[in-house]
N, C-alpha and C positions, 0 to 999 in steps of 0.2 A: 504494500500500500504506500502510495506516495504522499508525503507530507507537504502542505502548502509552504512555499517560500515566503519569508517576510518581504514586504514591499519596502524598497529603499526610498527614502525621502530625505530631502535636505532640510525640512522643517518638522522636527519631531513634535513640537508644541502644537502643530495643526490638528493632531488627533486627540489632544488632551481636553479641549473645551468644546462644548456644543455651541452652535450658533445661537445668538440671542433671539428669542422669539416673543411675540406679543401674547399676553394672556387672553384667553377666549372669553369675551364679555358678551352679555345678552343685549347690551344697549349700544352697540357700535355699528356704524354704517361706513362701508368703503365705497368711495366714488372713484371711478376710473378717470384719472386726469389726462393720461396719454396712453392710448391703446397700443401704439407702436412701441413705446418704451416699457410698458407695463408699470407705469407709475400710478400710485393710488393716493388719494386724499382721505383722511380719516376724520369722521365726525362722531362726537359723543351725543347720544340720544337719551340720556338719563331723564326720566320723567320729572325730577325735581328742577331741572334746568329750564324747562318750558320751551326752549328752542334748541335746534341742533347747534352744538358748539364745535367749530372747526378746530382740530388739534394740530393738523399739519400732515406731513408725509409719514410713511410707515416708520422711518427711523425716529422721528420726533415722537410719534404716537407710542412707540415701544417704551420709551422712557416714562411718558406720562401715564399710560395705562398700567404698566407694571408697578407703579408706585401708588395707584389708586387704593383708597381705603374704604370705599363705599361697601356697605354690607349687602350680601345676597345678589350681587350683579354678575359675578363670575359664574361660569358654568360649573356644575358639581365636580367635574374631574379636575378643576383648577384650584379649588379651595384646599 
């Protein structure tokens, strides 16, 4: 039986950390800003706000949404 050979890489730290991802919220809307580039704008639709609050692109929204402390808005697999 052959054993798989390790993959040689010049950046071993690339395998240590998972990519940052946005928490799955029940009150978030993604709006396609540029279909060709795959850019999205993120809006918060929390009922207490009354209106859709634009957060920014996916990078900015990741920081904002991951630090959100509102109760019960994240999907059960995220709490």
